[in-house]
N, CA, C and O atoms as a Maestro MAE file, in Angstrom:
{
 s_m_m2io_version
 :::
 2.0.0
}

f_m_ct {
 s_m_title
 :::
 protein
 m_atom[292] {
  # First column is atom index #
  i_m_mmod_type
  r_m_x_coord
  r_m_y_coord
  r_m_z_coord
  i_m_residue_number
  s_m_chain_name
  s_m_pdb_residue_name
  s_m_pdb_atom_name
  i_m_atomic_number
  :::
  1 25 -3.253 13.171 -9.002 1 A "MET " " N  " 7
  2 3 -3.938 11.891 -8.878 1 A "MET " " CA " 6
  3 2 -4.887 11.968 -7.683 1 A "MET " " C  " 6
  4 15 -4.492 12.361 -6.585 1 A "MET " " O  " 8
  5 25 -6.149 11.586 -7.917 2 A "ASN " " N  " 7
  6 3 -7.099 11.623 -6.803 2 A "ASN " " CA " 6
  7 2 -6.998 10.343 -5.970 2 A "ASN " " C  " 6
  8 15 -6.284 9.405 -6.325 2 A "ASN " " O  " 8
  9 25 -7.729 10.330 -4.859 3 A "LYS " " N  " 7
  10 3 -7.611 9.208 -3.915 3 A "LYS " " CA " 6
  11 2 -8.060 7.880 -4.520 3 A "LYS " " C  " 6
  12 15 -7.456 6.839 -4.257 3 A "LYS " " O  " 8
  13 25 -9.121 7.916 -5.331 4 A "GLU " " N  " 7
  14 3 -9.616 6.669 -5.931 4 A "GLU " " CA " 6
  15 2 -8.586 6.077 -6.892 4 A "GLU " " C  " 6
  16 15 -8.390 4.862 -6.926 4 A "GLU " " O  " 8
  17 25 -7.935 6.931 -7.667 5 A "GLU " " N  " 7
  18 3 -6.892 6.453 -8.577 5 A "GLU " " CA " 6
  19 2 -5.710 5.890 -7.789 5 A "GLU " " C  " 6
  20 15 -5.144 4.859 -8.152 5 A "GLU " " O  " 8
  21 25 -5.345 6.581 -6.708 6 A "LEU " " N  " 7
  22 3 -4.239 6.121 -5.867 6 A "LEU " " CA " 6
  23 2 -4.574 4.774 -5.221 6 A "LEU " " C  " 6
  24 15 -3.713 3.900 -5.117 6 A "LEU " " O  " 8
  25 25 -5.829 4.612 -4.786 7 A "LYS " " N  " 7
  26 3 -6.264 3.329 -4.218 7 A "LYS " " CA " 6
  27 2 -6.078 2.206 -5.227 7 A "LYS " " C  " 6
  28 15 -5.565 1.137 -4.896 7 A "LYS " " O  " 8
  29 25 -6.498 2.459 -6.457 8 A "ALA " " N  " 7
  30 3 -6.402 1.435 -7.500 8 A "ALA " " CA " 6
  31 2 -4.945 1.054 -7.767 8 A "ALA " " C  " 6
  32 15 -4.635 -0.125 -7.939 8 A "ALA " " O  " 8
  33 25 -4.063 2.035 -7.803 9 A "VAL " " N  " 7
  34 3 -2.647 1.765 -8.069 9 A "VAL " " CA " 6
  35 2 -2.027 0.978 -6.911 9 A "VAL " " C  " 6
  36 15 -1.273 0.032 -7.138 9 A "VAL " " O  " 8
  37 25 -2.342 1.363 -5.680 10 A "ILE " " N  " 7
  38 3 -1.807 0.653 -4.510 10 A "ILE " " CA " 6
  39 2 -2.307 -0.791 -4.489 10 A "ILE " " C  " 6
  40 15 -1.536 -1.714 -4.227 10 A "ILE " " O  " 8
  41 25 -3.595 -0.985 -4.764 11 A "LEU " " N  " 7
  42 3 -4.137 -2.348 -4.795 11 A "LEU " " CA " 6
  43 2 -3.441 -3.192 -5.861 11 A "LEU " " C  " 6
  44 15 -3.160 -4.369 -5.635 11 A "LEU " " O  " 8
  45 25 -3.163 -2.597 -7.019 12 A "GLN " " N  " 7
  46 3 -2.479 -3.338 -8.080 12 A "GLN " " CA " 6
  47 2 -1.061 -3.721 -7.656 12 A "GLN " " C  " 6
  48 15 -0.609 -4.833 -7.929 12 A "GLN " " O  " 8
  49 25 -0.365 -2.806 -6.993 13 A "VAL " " N  " 7
  50 3 0.992 -3.096 -6.505 13 A "VAL " " CA " 6
  51 2 0.946 -4.253 -5.511 13 A "VAL " " C  " 6
  52 15 1.785 -5.152 -5.563 13 A "VAL " " O  " 8
  53 25 -0.032 -4.231 -4.607 14 A "LEU " " N  " 7
  54 3 -0.145 -5.305 -3.617 14 A "LEU " " CA " 6
  55 2 -0.556 -6.629 -4.268 14 A "LEU " " C  " 6
  56 15 -0.105 -7.692 -3.841 14 A "LEU " " O  " 8
  57 25 -1.407 -6.571 -5.298 15 A "LYS " " N  " 7
  58 3 -1.773 -7.790 -6.038 15 A "LYS " " CA " 6
  59 2 -0.541 -8.406 -6.685 15 A "LYS " " C  " 6
  60 15 -0.344 -9.620 -6.649 15 A "LYS " " O  " 8
  61 25 0.283 -7.548 -7.276 16 A "ASP " " N  " 7
  62 3 1.488 -8.023 -7.964 16 A "ASP " " CA " 6
  63 2 2.500 -8.644 -7.000 16 A "ASP " " C  " 6
  64 15 3.345 -9.437 -7.414 16 A "ASP " " O  " 8
  65 25 2.417 -8.284 -5.711 17 A "ASN " " N  " 7
  66 3 3.331 -8.808 -4.687 17 A "ASN " " CA " 6
  67 2 2.541 -9.545 -3.610 17 A "ASN " " C  " 6
  68 15 2.865 -9.467 -2.425 17 A "ASN " " O  " 8
  69 25 1.512 -10.253 -4.033 18 A "LYS " " N  " 7
  70 3 0.523 -10.839 -3.125 18 A "LYS " " CA " 6
  71 2 1.119 -11.764 -2.069 18 A "LYS " " C  " 6
  72 15 0.672 -11.752 -0.922 18 A "LYS " " O  " 8
  73 25 2.107 -12.556 -2.429 19 A "ASN " " N  " 7
  74 3 2.612 -13.583 -1.515 19 A "ASN " " CA " 6
  75 2 3.584 -13.069 -0.468 19 A "ASN " " C  " 6
  76 15 3.753 -13.706 0.572 19 A "ASN " " O  " 8
  77 25 4.223 -11.942 -0.712 20 A "GLU " " N  " 7
  78 3 5.265 -11.498 0.216 20 A "GLU " " CA " 6
  79 2 4.839 -10.370 1.145 20 A "GLU " " C  " 6
  80 15 5.402 -10.232 2.231 20 A "GLU " " O  " 8
  81 25 3.870 -9.567 0.756 21 A "GLY " " N  " 7
  82 3 3.497 -8.411 1.564 21 A "GLY " " CA " 6
  83 2 4.559 -7.333 1.460 21 A "GLY " " C  " 6
  84 15 5.736 -7.628 1.254 21 A "GLY " " O  " 8
  85 25 4.142 -6.084 1.602 22 A "LEU " " N  " 7
  86 3 5.063 -4.958 1.459 22 A "LEU " " CA " 6
  87 2 4.875 -3.968 2.596 22 A "LEU " " C  " 6
  88 15 3.763 -3.783 3.091 22 A "LEU " " O  " 8
  89 25 5.961 -3.336 3.007 23 A "THR " " N  " 7
  90 3 5.860 -2.247 3.980 23 A "THR " " CA " 6
  91 2 5.388 -1.000 3.242 23 A "THR " " C  " 6
  92 15 5.436 -0.946 2.013 23 A "THR " " O  " 8
  93 25 4.935 -0.004 3.985 24 A "SER " " N  " 7
  94 3 4.490 1.238 3.348 24 A "SER " " CA " 6
  95 2 5.639 1.903 2.595 24 A "SER " " C  " 6
  96 15 5.422 2.518 1.550 24 A "SER " " O  " 8
  97 25 6.851 1.785 3.115 25 A "THR " " N  " 7
  98 3 8.020 2.357 2.438 25 A "THR " " CA " 6
  99 2 8.259 1.659 1.100 25 A "THR " " C  " 6
  100 15 8.567 2.314 0.105 25 A "THR " " O  " 8
  101 25 8.121 0.344 1.074 26 A "GLN " " N  " 7
  102 3 8.300 -0.396 -0.180 26 A "GLN " " CA " 6
  103 2 7.229 -0.017 -1.201 26 A "GLN " " C  " 6
  104 15 7.521 0.159 -2.384 26 A "GLN " " O  " 8
  105 25 5.980 0.107 -0.728 27 A "ILE " " N  " 7
  106 3 4.890 0.515 -1.627 27 A "ILE " " CA " 6
  107 2 5.180 1.903 -2.188 27 A "ILE " " C  " 6
  108 15 5.051 2.136 -3.389 27 A "ILE " " O  " 8
  109 25 5.572 2.819 -1.309 28 A "ARG " " N  " 7
  110 3 5.897 4.188 -1.730 28 A "ARG " " CA " 6
  111 2 6.992 4.188 -2.788 28 A "ARG " " C  " 6
  112 15 6.876 4.881 -3.799 28 A "ARG " " O  " 8
  113 25 8.056 3.415 -2.563 29 A "ASN " " N  " 7
  114 3 9.172 3.371 -3.511 29 A "ASN " " CA " 6
  115 2 8.750 2.814 -4.872 29 A "ASN " " C  " 6
  116 15 9.203 3.298 -5.909 29 A "ASN " " O  " 8
  117 25 7.894 1.809 -4.870 30 A "ILE " " N  " 7
  118 3 7.398 1.246 -6.131 30 A "ILE " " CA " 6
  119 2 6.588 2.292 -6.887 30 A "ILE " " C  " 6
  120 15 6.736 2.437 -8.101 30 A "ILE " " O  " 8
  121 25 5.729 3.025 -6.170 31 A "LEU " " N  " 7
  122 3 4.922 4.067 -6.818 31 A "LEU " " CA " 6
  123 2 5.811 5.155 -7.411 31 A "LEU " " C  " 6
  124 15 5.566 5.624 -8.522 31 A "LEU " " O  " 8
  125 25 6.836 5.553 -6.674 32 A "ILE " " N  " 7
  126 3 7.766 6.576 -7.167 32 A "ILE " " CA " 6
  127 2 8.491 6.061 -8.410 32 A "ILE " " C  " 6
  128 15 8.648 6.797 -9.384 32 A "ILE " " O  " 8
  129 25 8.934 4.798 -8.381 33 A "ASP " " N  " 7
  130 3 9.618 4.204 -9.537 33 A "ASP " " CA " 6
  131 2 8.714 4.150 -10.770 33 A "ASP " " C  " 6
  132 15 9.188 4.260 -11.901 33 A "ASP " " O  " 8
  133 25 7.399 3.977 -10.541 34 A "LYS " " N  " 7
  134 3 6.441 3.939 -11.652 34 A "LYS " " CA " 6
  135 2 6.080 5.340 -12.145 34 A "LYS " " C  " 6
  136 15 5.380 5.487 -13.147 34 A "LYS " " O  " 8
  137 25 6.555 6.362 -11.445 35 A "GLY " " N  " 7
  138 3 6.267 7.732 -11.855 35 A "GLY " " CA " 6
  139 2 4.922 8.255 -11.384 35 A "GLY " " C  " 6
  140 15 4.420 9.244 -11.916 35 A "GLY " " O  " 8
  141 25 4.334 7.601 -10.392 36 A "VAL " " N  " 7
  142 3 3.045 8.033 -9.846 36 A "VAL " " CA " 6
  143 2 3.275 9.255 -8.962 36 A "VAL " " C  " 6
  144 15 4.152 9.252 -8.097 36 A "VAL " " O  " 8
  145 25 2.479 10.299 -9.188 37 A "GLU " " N  " 7
  146 3 2.602 11.514 -8.379 37 A "GLU " " CA " 6
  147 2 1.535 11.513 -7.289 37 A "GLU " " C  " 6
  148 15 0.351 11.325 -7.569 37 A "GLU " " O  " 8
  149 25 1.962 11.723 -6.049 38 A "PHE " " N  " 7
  150 3 1.055 11.736 -4.898 38 A "PHE " " CA " 6
  151 2 1.746 12.470 -3.768 38 A "PHE " " C  " 6
  152 15 2.963 12.649 -3.780 38 A "PHE " " O  " 8
  153 25 0.949 12.899 -2.779 39 A "ASN " " N  " 7
  154 3 1.592 13.453 -1.584 39 A "ASN " " CA " 6
  155 2 1.494 12.420 -0.463 39 A "ASN " " C  " 6
  156 15 0.600 11.574 -0.456 39 A "ASN " " O  " 8
  157 25 2.412 12.505 0.464 40 A "MET " " N  " 7
  158 3 2.531 11.473 1.499 40 A "MET " " CA " 6
  159 2 1.318 11.413 2.422 40 A "MET " " C  " 6
  160 15 0.959 10.335 2.895 40 A "MET " " O  " 8
  161 25 0.689 12.541 2.681 41 A "ILE " " N  " 7
  162 3 -0.493 12.527 3.550 41 A "ILE " " CA " 6
  163 2 -1.606 11.723 2.888 41 A "ILE " " C  " 6
  164 15 -2.223 10.870 3.527 41 A "ILE " " O  " 8
  165 25 -1.864 11.994 1.609 42 A "GLU " " N  " 7
  166 3 -2.886 11.230 0.891 42 A "GLU " " CA " 6
  167 2 -2.521 9.749 0.824 42 A "GLU " " C  " 6
  168 15 -3.389 8.887 0.960 42 A "GLU " " O  " 8
  169 25 -1.254 9.459 0.617 43 A "PHE " " N  " 7
  170 3 -0.792 8.071 0.559 43 A "PHE " " CA " 6
  171 2 -1.130 7.342 1.856 43 A "PHE " " C  " 6
  172 15 -1.674 6.238 1.826 43 A "PHE " " O  " 8
  173 25 -0.811 7.950 2.985 44 A "ARG " " N  " 7
  174 3 -1.101 7.336 4.293 44 A "ARG " " CA " 6
  175 2 -2.603 7.185 4.509 44 A "ARG " " C  " 6
  176 15 -3.061 6.160 5.013 44 A "ARG " " O  " 8
  177 25 -3.375 8.217 4.123 45 A "GLU " " N  " 7
  178 3 -4.830 8.160 4.281 45 A "GLU " " CA " 6
  179 2 -5.427 7.028 3.448 45 A "GLU " " C  " 6
  180 15 -6.287 6.287 3.923 45 A "GLU " " O  " 8
  181 25 -4.968 6.900 2.208 46 A "VAL " " N  " 7
  182 3 -5.487 5.861 1.315 46 A "VAL " " CA " 6
  183 2 -5.137 4.474 1.851 46 A "VAL " " C  " 6
  184 15 -5.975 3.573 1.824 46 A "VAL " " O  " 8
  185 25 -3.926 4.296 2.328 47 A "LEU " " N  " 7
  186 3 -3.519 3.004 2.885 47 A "LEU " " CA " 6
  187 2 -4.372 2.658 4.116 47 A "LEU " " C  " 6
  188 15 -4.774 1.507 4.289 47 A "LEU " " O  " 8
  189 25 -4.642 3.643 4.960 48 A "ALA " " N  " 7
  190 3 -5.499 3.427 6.134 48 A "ALA " " CA " 6
  191 2 -6.932 3.113 5.706 48 A "ALA " " C  " 6
  192 15 -7.570 2.233 6.282 48 A "ALA " " O  " 8
  193 25 -7.442 3.828 4.698 49 A "ASP " " N  " 7
  194 3 -8.795 3.566 4.192 49 A "ASP " " CA " 6
  195 2 -8.915 2.141 3.661 49 A "ASP " " C  " 6
  196 15 -9.890 1.447 3.950 49 A "ASP " " O  " 8
  197 25 -7.933 1.710 2.891 50 A "LEU " " N  " 7
  198 3 -7.956 0.357 2.330 50 A "LEU " " CA " 6
  199 2 -7.932 -0.698 3.432 50 A "LEU " " C  " 6
  200 15 -8.570 -1.744 3.309 50 A "LEU " " O  " 8
  201 25 -7.204 -0.425 4.497 51 A "THR " " N  " 7
  202 3 -7.147 -1.350 5.633 51 A "THR " " CA " 6
  203 2 -8.505 -1.405 6.331 51 A "THR " " C  " 6
  204 15 -9.003 -2.486 6.645 51 A "THR " " O  " 8
  205 25 -9.102 -0.237 6.573 52 A "ARG " " N  " 7
  206 3 -10.423 -0.188 7.221 52 A "ARG " " CA " 6
  207 2 -11.500 -0.855 6.371 52 A "ARG " " C  " 6
  208 15 -12.413 -1.486 6.904 52 A "ARG " " O  " 8
  209 25 -11.395 -0.715 5.058 53 A "GLU " " N  " 7
  210 3 -12.381 -1.302 4.146 53 A "GLU " " CA " 6
  211 2 -12.208 -2.815 4.008 53 A "GLU " " C  " 6
  212 15 -13.068 -3.486 3.437 53 A "GLU " " O  " 8
  213 25 -11.110 -3.352 4.523 54 A "GLY " " N  " 7
  214 3 -10.866 -4.788 4.443 54 A "GLY " " CA " 6
  215 2 -10.255 -5.243 3.131 54 A "GLY " " C  " 6
  216 15 -10.157 -6.445 2.881 54 A "GLY " " O  " 8
  217 25 -9.844 -4.310 2.292 55 A "LYS " " N  " 7
  218 3 -9.225 -4.662 1.012 55 A "LYS " " CA " 6
  219 2 -7.745 -4.974 1.174 55 A "LYS " " C  " 6
  220 15 -7.138 -5.632 0.330 55 A "LYS " " O  " 8
  221 25 -7.173 -4.489 2.278 56 A "VAL " " N  " 7
  222 3 -5.757 -4.693 2.583 56 A "VAL " " CA " 6
  223 2 -5.645 -5.159 4.026 56 A "VAL " " C  " 6
  224 15 -6.326 -4.642 4.912 56 A "VAL " " O  " 8
  225 25 -4.785 -6.136 4.252 57 A "LYS " " N  " 7
  226 3 -4.542 -6.629 5.613 57 A "LYS " " CA " 6
  227 2 -3.205 -6.080 6.094 57 A "LYS " " C  " 6
  228 15 -2.218 -6.103 5.359 57 A "LYS " " O  " 8
  229 25 -3.173 -5.589 7.328 58 A "LYS " " N  " 7
  230 3 -1.972 -5.001 7.930 58 A "LYS " " CA " 6
  231 2 -1.493 -5.933 9.039 58 A "LYS " " C  " 6
  232 15 -2.197 -6.157 10.024 58 A "LYS " " O  " 8
  233 25 -0.290 -6.472 8.868 59 A "ILE " " N  " 7
  234 3 0.243 -7.452 9.819 59 A "ILE " " CA " 6
  235 2 1.624 -7.000 10.284 59 A "ILE " " C  " 6
  236 15 2.454 -6.611 9.463 59 A "ILE " " O  " 8
  237 25 1.879 -7.047 11.600 60 A "PRO " " N  " 7
  238 3 3.214 -6.652 12.069 60 A "PRO " " CA " 6
  239 2 4.276 -7.661 11.648 60 A "PRO " " C  " 6
  240 15 4.055 -8.871 11.687 60 A "PRO " " O  " 8
  241 25 5.420 -7.144 11.250 61 A "ASP " " N  " 7
  242 3 6.590 -7.965 10.933 61 A "ASP " " CA " 6
  243 2 7.616 -7.657 12.016 61 A "ASP " " C  " 6
  244 15 8.251 -6.603 12.000 61 A "ASP " " O  " 8
  245 25 7.771 -8.573 12.945 62 A "TYR " " N  " 7
  246 3 8.604 -8.319 14.118 62 A "TYR " " CA " 6
  247 2 10.089 -8.252 13.784 62 A "TYR " " C  " 6
  248 15 10.850 -7.610 14.509 62 A "TYR " " O  " 8
  249 25 10.516 -8.895 12.711 63 A "GLN " " N  " 7
  250 3 11.926 -8.829 12.321 63 A "GLN " " CA " 6
  251 2 12.303 -7.440 11.822 63 A "GLN " " C  " 6
  252 15 13.341 -6.898 12.205 63 A "GLN " " O  " 8
  253 25 11.463 -6.866 10.971 64 A "SER " " N  " 7
  254 3 11.780 -5.541 10.427 64 A "SER " " CA " 6
  255 2 11.235 -4.414 11.302 64 A "SER " " C  " 6
  256 15 11.543 -3.241 11.089 64 A "SER " " O  " 8
  257 25 10.419 -4.788 12.292 65 A "LYS " " N  " 7
  258 3 9.788 -3.817 13.188 65 A "LYS " " CA " 6
  259 2 8.923 -2.819 12.419 65 A "LYS " " C  " 6
  260 15 8.871 -1.633 12.745 65 A "LYS " " O  " 8
  261 25 8.247 -3.330 11.392 66 A "LYS " " N  " 7
  262 3 7.333 -2.529 10.582 66 A "LYS " " CA " 6
  263 2 6.083 -3.354 10.313 66 A "LYS " " C  " 6
  264 15 6.049 -4.559 10.564 66 A "LYS " " O  " 8
  265 25 5.059 -2.684 9.798 67 A "PHE " " N  " 7
  266 3 3.862 -3.392 9.363 67 A "PHE " " CA " 6
  267 2 4.015 -3.761 7.897 67 A "PHE " " C  " 6
  268 15 4.577 -3.002 7.108 67 A "PHE " " O  " 8
  269 25 3.506 -4.946 7.540 68 A "LYS " " N  " 7
  270 3 3.456 -5.354 6.141 68 A "LYS " " CA " 6
  271 2 2.000 -5.350 5.708 68 A "LYS " " C  " 6
  272 15 1.107 -5.706 6.477 68 A "LYS " " O  " 8
  273 25 1.776 -4.948 4.480 69 A "PHE " " N  " 7
  274 3 0.438 -4.873 3.918 69 A "PHE " " CA " 6
  275 2 0.277 -5.962 2.866 69 A "PHE " " C  " 6
  276 15 1.146 -6.167 2.019 69 A "PHE " " O  " 8
  277 25 -0.870 -6.663 2.941 70 A "PHE " " N  " 7
  278 3 -1.170 -7.761 2.032 70 A "PHE " " CA " 6
  279 2 -2.493 -7.487 1.335 70 A "PHE " " C  " 6
  280 15 -3.424 -6.957 1.942 70 A "PHE " " O  " 8
  281 25 -2.576 -7.847 0.061 71 A "TYR " " N  " 7
  282 3 -3.820 -7.710 -0.693 71 A "TYR " " CA " 6
  283 2 -4.823 -8.747 -0.203 71 A "TYR " " C  " 6
  284 15 -4.490 -9.924 -0.063 71 A "TYR " " O  " 8
  285 25 -6.045 -8.308 0.055 72 A "GLU " " N  " 7
  286 3 -7.116 -9.201 0.504 72 A "GLU " " CA " 6
  287 2 -8.235 -9.169 -0.527 72 A "GLU " " C  " 6
  288 15 -9.281 -8.572 -0.270 72 A "GLU " " O  " 8
  289 25 -8.050 -9.781 -1.665 73 A "GLY " " N  " 7
  290 3 -9.046 -9.681 -2.727 73 A "GLY " " CA " 6
  291 2 -9.862 -10.853 -2.839 73 A "GLY " " C  " 6
  292 15 -10.746 -10.911 -3.693 73 A "GLY " " O  " 8
  :::
 }
 m_bond[291] {
  # First column is bond index #
  i_m_from
  i_m_to
  i_m_order
  :::
  1 1 2 1
  2 2 3 1
  3 3 4 2
  4 3 5 1
  5 5 6 1
  6 6 7 1
  7 7 8 2
  8 7 9 1
  9 9 10 1
  10 10 11 1
  11 11 12 2
  12 11 13 1
  13 13 14 1
  14 14 15 1
  15 15 16 2
  16 15 17 1
  17 17 18 1
  18 18 19 1
  19 19 20 2
  20 19 21 1
  21 21 22 1
  22 22 23 1
  23 23 24 2
  24 23 25 1
  25 25 26 1
  26 26 27 1
  27 27 28 2
  28 27 29 1
  29 29 30 1
  30 30 31 1
  31 31 32 2
  32 31 33 1
  33 33 34 1
  34 34 35 1
  35 35 36 2
  36 35 37 1
  37 37 38 1
  38 38 39 1
  39 39 40 2
  40 39 41 1
  41 41 42 1
  42 42 43 1
  43 43 44 2
  44 43 45 1
  45 45 46 1
  46 46 47 1
  47 47 48 2
  48 47 49 1
  49 49 50 1
  50 50 51 1
  51 51 52 2
  52 51 53 1
  53 53 54 1
  54 54 55 1
  55 55 56 2
  56 55 57 1
  57 57 58 1
  58 58 59 1
  59 59 60 2
  60 59 61 1
  61 61 62 1
  62 62 63 1
  63 63 64 2
  64 63 65 1
  65 65 66 1
  66 66 67 1
  67 67 68 2
  68 67 69 1
  69 69 70 1
  70 70 71 1
  71 71 72 2
  72 71 73 1
  73 73 74 1
  74 74 75 1
  75 75 76 2
  76 75 77 1
  77 77 78 1
  78 78 79 1
  79 79 80 2
  80 79 81 1
  81 81 82 1
  82 82 83 1
  83 83 84 2
  84 83 85 1
  85 85 86 1
  86 86 87 1
  87 87 88 2
  88 87 89 1
  89 89 90 1
  90 90 91 1
  91 91 92 2
  92 91 93 1
  93 93 94 1
  94 94 95 1
  95 95 96 2
  96 95 97 1
  97 97 98 1
  98 98 99 1
  99 99 100 2
  100 99 101 1
  101 101 102 1
  102 102 103 1
  103 103 104 2
  104 103 105 1
  105 105 106 1
  106 106 107 1
  107 107 108 2
  108 107 109 1
  109 109 110 1
  110 110 111 1
  111 111 112 2
  112 111 113 1
  113 113 114 1
  114 114 115 1
  115 115 116 2
  116 115 117 1
  117 117 118 1
  118 118 119 1
  119 119 120 2
  120 119 121 1
  121 121 122 1
  122 122 123 1
  123 123 124 2
  124 123 125 1
  125 125 126 1
  126 126 127 1
  127 127 128 2
  128 127 129 1
  129 129 130 1
  130 130 131 1
  131 131 132 2
  132 131 133 1
  133 133 134 1
  134 134 135 1
  135 135 136 2
  136 135 137 1
  137 137 138 1
  138 138 139 1
  139 139 140 2
  140 139 141 1
  141 141 142 1
  142 142 143 1
  143 143 144 2
  144 143 145 1
  145 145 146 1
  146 146 147 1
  147 147 148 2
  148 147 149 1
  149 149 150 1
  150 150 151 1
  151 151 152 2
  152 151 153 1
  153 153 154 1
  154 154 155 1
  155 155 156 2
  156 155 157 1
  157 157 158 1
  158 158 159 1
  159 159 160 2
  160 159 161 1
  161 161 162 1
  162 162 163 1
  163 163 164 2
  164 163 165 1
  165 165 166 1
  166 166 167 1
  167 167 168 2
  168 167 169 1
  169 169 170 1
  170 170 171 1
  171 171 172 2
  172 171 173 1
  173 173 174 1
  174 174 175 1
  175 175 176 2
  176 175 177 1
  177 177 178 1
  178 178 179 1
  179 179 180 2
  180 179 181 1
  181 181 182 1
  182 182 183 1
  183 183 184 2
  184 183 185 1
  185 185 186 1
  186 186 187 1
  187 187 188 2
  188 187 189 1
  189 189 190 1
  190 190 191 1
  191 191 192 2
  192 191 193 1
  193 193 194 1
  194 194 195 1
  195 195 196 2
  196 195 197 1
  197 197 198 1
  198 198 199 1
  199 199 200 2
  200 199 201 1
  201 201 202 1
  202 202 203 1
  203 203 204 2
  204 203 205 1
  205 205 206 1
  206 206 207 1
  207 207 208 2
  208 207 209 1
  209 209 210 1
  210 210 211 1
  211 211 212 2
  212 211 213 1
  213 213 214 1
  214 214 215 1
  215 215 216 2
  216 215 217 1
  217 217 218 1
  218 218 219 1
  219 219 220 2
  220 219 221 1
  221 221 222 1
  222 222 223 1
  223 223 224 2
  224 223 225 1
  225 225 226 1
  226 226 227 1
  227 227 228 2
  228 227 229 1
  229 229 230 1
  230 230 231 1
  231 231 232 2
  232 231 233 1
  233 233 234 1
  234 234 235 1
  235 235 236 2
  236 235 237 1
  237 237 238 1
  238 238 239 1
  239 239 240 2
  240 239 241 1
  241 241 242 1
  242 242 243 1
  243 243 244 2
  244 243 245 1
  245 245 246 1
  246 246 247 1
  247 247 248 2
  248 247 249 1
  249 249 250 1
  250 250 251 1
  251 251 252 2
  252 251 253 1
  253 253 254 1
  254 254 255 1
  255 255 256 2
  256 255 257 1
  257 257 258 1
  258 258 259 1
  259 259 260 2
  260 259 261 1
  261 261 262 1
  262 262 263 1
  263 263 264 2
  264 263 265 1
  265 265 266 1
  266 266 267 1
  267 267 268 2
  268 267 269 1
  269 269 270 1
  270 270 271 1
  271 271 272 2
  272 271 273 1
  273 273 274 1
  274 274 275 1
  275 275 276 2
  276 275 277 1
  277 277 278 1
  278 278 279 1
  279 279 280 2
  280 279 281 1
  281 281 282 1
  282 282 283 1
  283 283 284 2
  284 283 285 1
  285 285 286 1
  286 286 287 1
  287 287 288 2
  288 287 289 1
  289 289 290 1
  290 290 291 1
  291 291 292 2
  :::
 }
}
């Protein structure tokens, strides 16, 4: 799977969970459950690219001590 395809799949996952936001681990687990093949380096790069492009918002969740990602469409 190339980066553009991975971006599209991640955006769809975030759209489907628009109101709650997801950690990168949750996004990764959903992709694995869907049978999407990717490597972790590309996954992190794509998530960072989407954040820089403004398509995804990254907000700290102080309770879980992780960042949550939200779809910004």
